[in-house]
C-alpha positions in Angstrom: -3.5 -20.1 -52.9 -1.2 -17.7 -51.0 1.5 -17.5 -53.6 -0.6 -16.1 -56.4 -1.0 -12.4 -57.3 -4.3 -10.7 -56.2 -5.6 -7.4 -57.3 -8.5 -5.1 -56.4 -9.7 -1.5 -56.5 -9.2 -0.4 -52.9 -11.0 2.9 -53.1 -14.7 3.5 -53.8 -15.5 3.0 -57.5 -16.9 6.4 -58.2 -15.8 9.6 -60.0 -13.2 11.4 -57.9 -9.7 12.8 -57.8 -7.8 9.5 -57.5 -8.4 5.8 -57.1 -6.0 3.1 -55.9 -5.6 -0.3 -57.5 -3.7 -2.6 -55.2 -1.8 -5.8 -55.9 -0.2 -8.3 -53.5 1.8 -11.5 -54.0 5.2 -12.8 -55.2 5.9 -11.3 -58.7 3.4 -8.4 -58.5 6.2 -5.9 -59.0 7.3 -7.6 -62.2 3.7 -7.9 -63.4 3.1 -4.2 -63.1 6.5 -3.4 -64.6 5.3 -5.1 -67.9 2.4 -2.6 -68.3 4.2 0.5 -66.9 6.4 2.9 -68.9 9.0 3.4 -66.1 11.3 0.7 -64.6 10.0 -0.8 -61.3 12.3 -3.8 -61.0 15.2 -1.7 -59.6 13.1 0.5 -57.4 13.7 0.3 -53.7 10.9 -0.5 -51.2 8.5 2.2 -50.2 9.2 4.4 -53.2 6.8 6.0 -55.7 7.4 6.2 -59.5 5.7 8.4 -62.1 4.6 6.9 -65.5 1.8 5.6 -67.6 -0.1 2.3 -67.5 -0.6 0.9 -71.0 -2.3 -2.0 -72.7 0.4 -4.5 -73.6 -1.6 -5.7 -76.7 -1.8 -2.4 -78.6 0.6 -0.4 -76.3 -2.1 2.3 -76.0 -1.6 4.4 -72.9 -4.6 4.1 -70.4 -3.7 6.5 -67.6 -1.0 8.7 -66.1 -0.2 7.2 -62.7 2.0 7.2 -59.6 3.0 3.6 -58.7 4.1 2.7 -55.2 6.4 -0.3 -54.6 6.5 -2.1 -51.2 8.8 -5.1 -50.9 8.3 -8.0 -48.6 8.5 -8.5 -45.7 7.9 -4.9 -44.5 4.4 -4.6 -46.0 0.8 -5.0 -44.8 0.6 -8.6 -46.1 4.3 -9.5 -45.7 4.3 -10.0 -49.5 5.4 -7.7 -52.2 2.7 -5.0 -52.7 2.1 -2.5 -55.5 -0.4 0.3 -55.3 -1.3 2.2 -58.5 -2.6 5.7 -58.0 -4.9 6.4 -61.0 -7.2 9.2 -61.9 -10.4 8.6 -60.2 -12.8 8.0 -63.0 -14.8 4.7 -63.0 -13.9 3.9 -66.6 -10.2 4.5 -66.4 -9.9 2.6 -63.1 -11.7 -0.4 -64.5 -9.4 -0.3 -67.6 -6.3 -0.4 -65.4 -7.8 -3.3 -63.4 -8.7 -5.2 -66.5 -5.1 -4.8 -67.9 -3.7 -6.3 -64.6 -6.2 -9.2 -64.7 -5.3 -9.9 -68.3 -1.6 -9.9 -67.3 -2.0 -12.7 -64.8 -3.4 -11.2 -61.6 -6.5 -12.7 -59.9 -9.3 -10.6 -58.6 -9.0 -10.6 -54.8 -11.9 -11.9 -52.6 -13.4 -9.7 -50.0 -10.9 -9.0 -47.2 -8.2 -11.1 -48.8 -5.5 -8.6 -48.3 -6.2 -8.5 -44.6 -6.6 -12.3 -44.5 -3.1 -12.7 -46.0 -1.8 -10.3 -43.4 -3.3 -12.5 -40.7 -2.2 -15.8 -42.3 1.4 -14.5 -42.8 1.6 -13.5 -39.1 1.5 -9.7 -39.7 -1.5 -9.3 -37.4 -3.6 -11.4 -35.2 -7.3 -12.1 -35.7 -8.5 -9.4 -33.4 -6.4 -6.8 -35.2 -7.9 -8.0 -38.5 -11.4 -7.5 -37.1 -10.4 -4.1 -35.8 -9.4 -3.0 -39.3 -13.0 -3.6 -40.5 -14.4 -2.0 -37.4 -12.4 1.2 -38.1 -13.7 1.3 -41.7 -17.4 1.0 -40.7 -17.1 3.1 -37.5 -19.7 5.9 -37.3 -18.8 7.5 -33.9 -15.6 8.8 -32.3 -15.9 6.1 -29.5 -16.0 3.3 -32.1 -12.9 4.8 -33.7 -11.1 4.8 -30.4 -12.0 1.2 -29.7 -10.9 0.1 -33.2 -7.6 1.9 -32.9 -6.9 0.3 -29.5 -7.5 -3.1 -31.0 -5.4 -2.4 -34.1 -2.5 -1.7 -31.8 -2.8 -5.2 -30.3 -4.7 -4.3 -27.1 -6.7 -7.6 -27.0 -3.5 -9.6 -27.2 -1.9 -7.6 -24.4 -5.1 -8.2 -22.4 -5.2 -12.0 -23.0 -1.5 -12.9 -23.0 -1.2 -12.9 -19.1 -4.3 -15.0 -18.7 -3.2 -17.4 -21.4 0.3 -17.7 -19.9 -1.2 -18.3 -16.4 -3.5 -21.0 -17.7 -0.7 -22.7 -19.7 1.6 -22.6 -16.7 -1.0 -24.2 -14.5 -1.8 -26.9 -17.1 1.9 -27.7 -17.7 2.5 -27.9 -13.9 -0.3 -30.4 -13.5 0.9 -32.4 -16.5 4.4 -32.6 -15.0 2.9 -33.8 -11.7 0.9 -36.5 -13.5 3.6 -37.7 -15.9 6.7 -37.4 -13.6 5.6 -37.8 -10.0 9.1 -38.9 -9.0 10.5 -35.4 -9.5 11.0 -34.1 -6.0 12.0 -30.6 -7.1 8.6 -30.0 -8.7 5.9 -28.7 -6.4 3.4 -31.4 -5.8 0.0 -30.0 -6.8 -3.2 -31.1 -5.1 -6.8 -30.0 -5.5 -6.4 -27.7 -2.6 -3.5 -25.9 -4.3 -5.0 -25.8 -7.8 -8.5 -24.6 -6.6 -7.6 -21.1 -5.5 -5.5 -20.7 -8.7 -8.4 -21.6 -10.8 -10.7 -19.3 -8.9 -8.3 -16.5 -9.4 -8.3 -17.1 -13.1 -12.1 -17.2 -13.2 -12.3 -13.8 -11.3 -10.0 -12.2 -13.9 -12.0 -13.7 -16.7 -15.2 -12.4 -15.1 -13.8 -8.9 -15.0 -12.8 -9.2 -18.6 -16.3 -10.3 -19.7 -17.9 -7.6 -17.6 -15.8 -4.8 -19.2 -16.4 -6.3 -22.6 -20.1 -6.0 -22.3 -19.7 -2.3 -21.7 -17.5 -2.1 -24.8 -20.2 -3.9 -26.8 -22.8 -1.4 -25.8 -20.6 1.5 -27.0 -19.8 -0.3 -30.2 -23.3 -1.4 -31.2 -25.3 1.3 -29.6 -28.4 1.1 -27.4 -31.9 0.1 -28.8 -34.0 2.9 -27.4 -37.8 2.9 -27.5 -40.0 5.9 -27.1 -43.3 5.1 -25.5 -46.3 7.0 -24.3 -50.0 7.4 -24.9 -51.2 9.1 -28.2 -50.4 12.8 -28.7 -48.0 13.0 -25.8 -45.1 14.2 -27.9 -43.2 11.0 -28.9 -42.8 12.0 -32.5 -41.9 15.5 -31.6 -39.2 14.2 -29.3 -37.9 11.8 -32.0 -37.6 14.7 -34.4 -35.9 16.9 -31.8 -33.3 14.2 -31.1 -32.6 13.5 -34.7 -32.8 17.2 -35.7 -35.0 16.4 -38.7 -38.7 15.9 -39.5 -38.5 12.1 -39.3 -41.9 11.5 -37.9 -45.3 13.1 -38.8 -46.5 15.4 -36.0 -50.1 16.5 -35.9 -52.8 17.3 -33.3 -54.6 14.2 -34.3 -54.1 11.3 -31.8 -52.7 8.1 -33.2 -50.7 9.6 -36.1 -47.9 7.1 -35.6 -49.2 3.6 -36.5 -45.9 1.9 -37.3 -42.4 2.0 -35.9 -40.3 5.0 -37.0 -36.6 4.6 -36.5 -33.4 6.8 -36.5 -29.9 6.9 -35.0 -28.3 9.6 -32.9 -24.7 9.8 -31.7 -24.4 11.4 -28.3 -21.2 12.2 -26.3 -21.1 8.9 -24.5 -23.4 6.6 -26.5 -25.1 5.9 -29.8 -28.9 5.4 -29.6 -31.0 3.4 -32.1 -34.2 5.3 -31.6 -37.6 3.7 -32.2 -40.8 5.8 -32.1 -43.8 3.7 -31.4 -47.6 3.8 -31.7 -49.3 5.2 -28.6 -50.5 2.5 -26.2 -54.2 2.8 -25.6 -57.5 1.1 -26.2 -58.7 1.3 -29.8 -60.9 -0.5 -32.2 -58.9 0.6 -35.2 -57.3 -2.5 -36.8 -54.2 -0.7 -38.1 -53.6 1.0 -34.7 -53.9 -2.4 -33.0 -51.2 -3.8 -35.2 -49.0 -0.7 -34.4 -49.6 -1.2 -30.6 -48.7 -4.9 -30.9 -45.4 -3.8 -32.5 -44.9 -1.4 -29.6 -45.3 -4.1 -27.0 -42.8 -6.3 -28.9 -40.3 -3.4 -29.1 -40.6 -2.8 -25.4 -39.6 -6.4 -24.7 -36.5 -6.0 -26.8 -35.5 -2.5 -25.7 -32.3 -1.7 -23.9 -33.4 1.7 -22.9 -37.0 3.0 -22.7 -38.0 6.7 -22.8 -41.4 6.9 -21.1 -43.0 10.2 -22.1 -45.8 11.7 -20.0 -47.8 14.9 -20.5 -46.7 17.4 -17.8 -49.8 19.5 -18.4 -52.2 16.7 -17.4 -52.5 14.5 -14.4 -51.7 10.8 -14.7 -54.6 8.7 -16.0 -55.2 5.0 -16.3 -53.2 4.7 -19.5 -50.2 6.5 -18.0 -50.3 4.2 -14.9 -50.5 1.1 -17.2 -47.4 2.4 -19.1 -45.5 3.0 -15.8 -46.4 -0.5 -14.6 -45.3 -2.4 -17.8 -41.9 -0.6 -17.9 -41.2 -0.9 -14.2 -37.9 -2.6 -13.4 -36.6 -1.9 -16.9 -33.8 0.5 -17.8 -36.0 3.6 -18.3 -36.1 7.4 -18.1 -39.3 9.0 -17.0 -39.9 12.2 -19.1 -42.3 15.0 -18.5 -43.0 16.7 -21.8 -44.6 20.1 -22.5 -42.7 21.7 -19.5 -42.9 25.0 -21.3 -46.6 25.1 -20.5 -46.4 23.9 -16.9 -43.8 23.0 -14.3 -43.0 19.3 -14.5 -42.4 16.8 -11.7 -38.8 17.3 -10.4 -38.4 13.5 -10.2 -38.9 13.3 -14.0 -36.7 14.6 -16.8 -38.5 17.8 -17.9 -38.4 18.8 -21.5 -40.4 20.6 -24.3 -40.0 18.5 -27.4 -42.0 20.8 -29.7 -39.6 23.7 -29.0 -36.5 21.5 -29.0 -35.8 22.0 -25.3 -34.4 18.6 -24.6 -31.0 19.3 -23.1 -32.0 17.8 -19.7 -32.7 14.5 -21.4 -29.5 14.5 -23.4 -27.5 15.2 -20.1 -29.3 12.3 -18.3 -28.6 9.8 -21.1 -24.9 10.8 -21.3 -24.7 10.6 -17.5 -26.1 7.0 -17.5 -23.6 5.8 -20.1 -20.6 7.8 -18.9 -19.0 4.7 -17.3 -19.4 2.7 -20.5 -17.7 5.5 -22.5 -14.6 5.2 -20.3 -14.1 1.7 -21.7 -13.1 3.3 -25.0 -9.8 4.3 -23.5 -9.1 0.9 -22.1 -8.1 -2.5 -23.5 -11.2 -4.7 -23.9 -12.8 -7.4 -26.1 -14.6 -5.7 -29.0 -17.2 -8.0 -30.7 -19.6 -10.8 -30.2 -17.2 -13.5 -31.4 -14.5 -12.5 -28.9 -17.0 -12.1 -26.0 -18.7 -15.5 -26.8 -15.3 -17.2 -26.7 -14.5 -15.5 -23.4 -17.8 -16.7 -22.0 -16.9 -20.2 -23.2 -13.5 -20.1 -21.5 -15.1 -18.9 -18.3 -17.6 -21.8 -18.5 -14.8 -24.3 -18.8 -13.0 -22.7 -15.9 -16.2 -22.9 -13.8 -16.5 -26.6 -14.7 -12.9 -27.1 -13.6 -13.6 -25.3 -10.3 -16.7 -27.5 -9.7 -14.7 -30.7 -10.4 -11.9 -29.5 -8.0 -14.5 -28.8 -5.3 -16.0 -32.3 -5.8 -12.5 -33.9 -5.4 -12.1 -35.1 -9.0 -8.6 -36.3 -10.1 -6.4 -33.5 -11.6 -6.0 -35.3 -14.9 -9.7 -35.0 -15.4 -9.7 -31.3 -14.4 -7.0 -30.5 -17.0 -9.5 -31.3 -19.8 -11.6 -28.3 -18.8 -8.5 -26.2 -18.2 -7.2 -27.0 -21.7 -10.5 -26.1 -23.2 -10.5 -22.8 -21.4 -7.0 -22.2 -22.7 -7.9 -23.0 -26.3 -11.0 -20.8 -26.2 -8.8 -17.8 -25.3 -6.3 -18.7 -28.0 -9.1 -18.8 -30.5 -10.0 -15.2 -29.8 -6.6 -14.3 -31.3 -7.0 -16.7 -34.1 -4.3 -19.0 -32.9 -6.6 -22.0 -32.8 -8.8 -21.0 -35.6 -10.7 -23.1 -38.2 -10.7 -22.4 -41.9 -14.5 -21.9 -42.0 -14.2 -19.3 -39.2 -11.7 -17.3 -41.3 -13.8 -17.5 -44.5 -16.9 -16.3 -42.6 -15.0 -13.5 -40.9 -13.2 -12.0 -43.9 -16.1 -12.2 -46.4 -17.6 -9.2 -44.5 -14.7 -7.0 -45.5 -14.9 -4.7 -48.5 -13.1 -5.6 -51.7 -9.5 -4.4 -51.9 -9.1 -4.6 -48.1 
């Protein structure tokens, strides 16, 4: 129901200076007025009032509060909204919430405030997703991307494509339904084909840029590999600036995957330190090496670590062979003891001399970071729908090239159109909305 009153604690439920209890829905101002010592009914929108929340049963005061009133339609949900600024204790905040629930409000579902903002036309689906992205962002680049999307960047990006597709479909439909109209340009396969190809090229560019954006948002799965005792764990610790992995002189110390996250200037790395790849009879080490091989297959970036103080041996050569052709950085470690190969990235992990490696990683992902300042698609759902739209367009192009009738081609063009519209939530299904908004936190 969209006309009932929902309520939730919008701040983290923990001891602190303040907490905020938020309500939305027709009648929420009147509801709070019944349990508040000051008059809210006559208050203008976007004003704050001082008073006490009390229990209407025994009239016992619960908390000293500041209550903000926001009147529809100029609110986040386009409904009346009330925000109660309480003292931040868990007990007092829960008591305020319970009084509101007892007075007729319903506890909001996860993301229900944002869902109402979407359903009431305040924001589109991509902006709703961006709100959650901003909340969970853990790097400056992710914040930039979320803010772009909150401002409607995806809609600005898609609107010209959607309009172009719709105009093309409408023009074809007019040709089919009203062939006698002489003032309408008569479309043929030869006319429509370059138009469809032009749209496909624009969509290709959109998807390509979106992939870079996804890398920035999700980070890069980065695997550290090398033979035992080459300095993988020392490098992991140096990158994370903490003693995450055990470092000893004994070969084969790392027998399982050790993970961590580092935020660099241009990219976030999800680091995985692996067991050294070598021949062994140790059952536990063998399991660790099997996990290393699996991690290599899934890696998006591989840091291949070699010992600069020793010549390449058979194990090193094997490692270079199995990582050949992959996105990798060849690293010479222990360059404080001996001069490394100039073709490699020379570091000394034990003494935290890893600047050369950080510079190389940032250089590789510099072009991806530029995307943060541009309009692009921002998550798997949006990118998948863009791929789907492109697939339909390619099917339409293939049909045109094979001389199919235009009325058959329009089916694929319409599907391409609806796929783009669904990115914005303008052709959404209810189950899609429920799945999306349940990932939000309560009170948002």
